[in-house]
C-alpha positions as CSV (number, residue, x, y, z in Angstrom):
1,M,94.5,90.3,94.7
2,K,96.1,91.4,97.9
3,V,99.6,90.4,98.9
4,K,100.9,90.2,102.4
5,V,104.0,92.4,103.0
6,G,106.3,92.9,106.0
7,T,107.8,96.2,107.0
8,Q,109.1,98.1,110.0
9,L,107.6,101.2,111.5
10,D,108.7,103.4,114.4
11,E,106.8,102.5,117.6
12,E,105.2,105.9,117.8
13,V,103.9,105.6,114.2
14,L,102.5,102.1,114.8
15,Q,100.8,103.2,118.0
16,A,99.2,106.2,116.3
17,L,98.1,104.0,113.4
18,K,96.5,101.5,115.8
19,V,94.7,104.3,117.7
20,R,93.4,105.8,114.5
21,A,92.3,102.5,113.0
22,A,90.4,101.7,116.2
23,A,88.8,105.2,116.4
24,E,87.6,105.0,112.8
25,R,86.8,101.3,113.1
26,I,88.7,100.4,109.9
27,P,91.6,97.9,109.5
28,M,95.2,99.3,109.7
29,A,95.8,97.7,106.3
30,E,93.2,100.0,104.7
31,I,94.8,103.1,106.2
32,I,98.2,102.0,104.9
33,Q,96.8,101.1,101.5
34,D,95.2,104.6,101.1
35,A,98.3,106.3,102.3
36,V,100.6,104.5,99.8
37,S,98.1,105.0,97.0
38,R,98.0,108.7,97.6
39,Y,101.8,108.9,97.8
40,L,102.1,107.1,94.4
41,K,99.4,109.3,92.8
42,D,101.2,112.5,94.0
43,D,104.5,111.1,92.6
44,R,102.9,110.6,89.2
45,R,101.6,114.2,89.2
46,R,105.0,115.5,90.1
47,N,106.6,113.5,87.2
48,Q,103.9,114.8,84.8
49,R,104.6,118.4,85.8
50,R,108.4,117.9,85.4
51,D,108.0,116.2,82.0
52,S,105.7,119.1,80.8
53,L,108.2,121.7,81.9
54,L,111.1,119.8,80.3
55,R,109.2,119.7,77.0
56,I,108.9,123.5,77.1
57,F,112.4,124.3,78.1
58,N,114.1,121.7,75.9
59,N,112.3,122.4,72.7
60,P,110.1,125.4,73.1
61,S,109.5,125.9,69.3
62,R,108.5,122.3,68.8
63,I,105.6,122.0,71.2
64,P,102.2,121.7,69.4
65,D,99.8,124.5,70.3
66,R,97.4,122.0,72.0
67,D,100.2,120.8,74.3
68,F,101.4,124.3,75.0
69,A,97.8,125.4,76.0
70,E,97.5,122.3,78.3
71,I,100.8,123.2,80.0
72,L,99.8,126.8,80.6
73,E,96.4,125.8,82.0
74,A,97.7,123.2,84.4
75,D,97.6,124.1,88.1
76,Y,101.2,123.2,89.2
77,Y,100.5,124.1,92.8
78,E,97.4,121.9,93.2
79,Q,98.0,119.5,96.0
């Protein structure tokens, strides 16, 4: 279910959004939806990385081997 929201954007951002949406022939709402979804996904990744590192540094001897291997194999610089 979609919900209508109201927000404010800088005029330049809105103009660029309109131009891009027109050029790609997609609704502005779709561009905004994709951008917010990516932002939230990236935020979850950052939190997972932080939580993994905290597990190591707070209790290094209590981390199960499986979790330790997972942490070592993770690509923390992947964007």
